[in-house]
C-alpha positions in Angstrom: 39.6 15.9 -31.7 39.8 14.4 -35.2 38.6 16.1 -38.2 36.5 13.1 -39.2 35.3 10.0 -37.5 34.6 6.6 -39.0 31.2 5.2 -38.1 30.8 2.6 -40.6 31.2 -0.3 -38.0 28.7 1.3 -35.7 25.3 -0.1 -35.0 21.9 1.9 -34.6 21.1 3.0 -30.9 18.4 0.3 -29.8 16.8 2.8 -27.7 16.5 5.7 -30.0 12.7 4.7 -30.5 12.0 4.4 -26.9 12.5 8.2 -26.0 11.0 9.0 -22.7 9.0 12.4 -21.8 9.0 13.6 -18.1 5.4 14.0 -17.0 4.0 15.1 -13.7 1.1 12.7 -12.6 -0.8 12.8 -9.2 -1.1 9.3 -7.9 -2.7 8.2 -4.5 -0.3 7.6 -1.7 -1.4 4.0 -1.4 -0.6 3.2 -5.1 2.8 4.9 -4.9 3.7 2.9 -1.7 2.7 -0.3 -3.5 5.0 0.5 -6.4 7.7 1.6 -4.1 7.4 -1.6 -2.2 7.7 -3.7 -5.4 10.9 -1.4 -6.2 12.5 -2.6 -3.0 11.5 -6.3 -3.6 12.9 -6.3 -7.3 15.5 -3.8 -7.1 13.9 -1.9 -10.2 13.0 1.8 -9.5 9.4 2.4 -9.1 9.2 4.9 -12.0 10.4 2.0 -14.3 7.8 -0.4 -12.7 5.1 2.1 -13.3 6.3 2.6 -16.9 6.6 -1.2 -17.5 3.1 -1.8 -16.3 1.5 1.1 -18.2 3.4 -0.1 -21.3 2.1 -3.6 -21.0 -1.4 -2.1 -20.7 -1.0 -0.2 -23.8 0.7 -3.0 -25.8 -2.3 -5.2 -24.9 -4.8 -2.3 -25.7 -6.3 -2.9 -22.3 -9.4 -0.6 -22.1 -10.7 0.9 -19.1 -14.1 0.1 -17.6 -15.9 2.2 -15.1 -18.6 0.7 -12.7 
């Protein structure tokens, strides 16, 4: 290893602000099956699809309504 490294030409990590935290969530079987089918169809993992969907809901500030 070198004693020093030159980082003057480096760029900031674009994902540094998008840190993920593992969580445990109980989700209905039918709901998981839906997202897993979407994962097969799109080639994107079902966890990423759920994260994208929830992120979009948060970005749009969608409020839950209960009947």
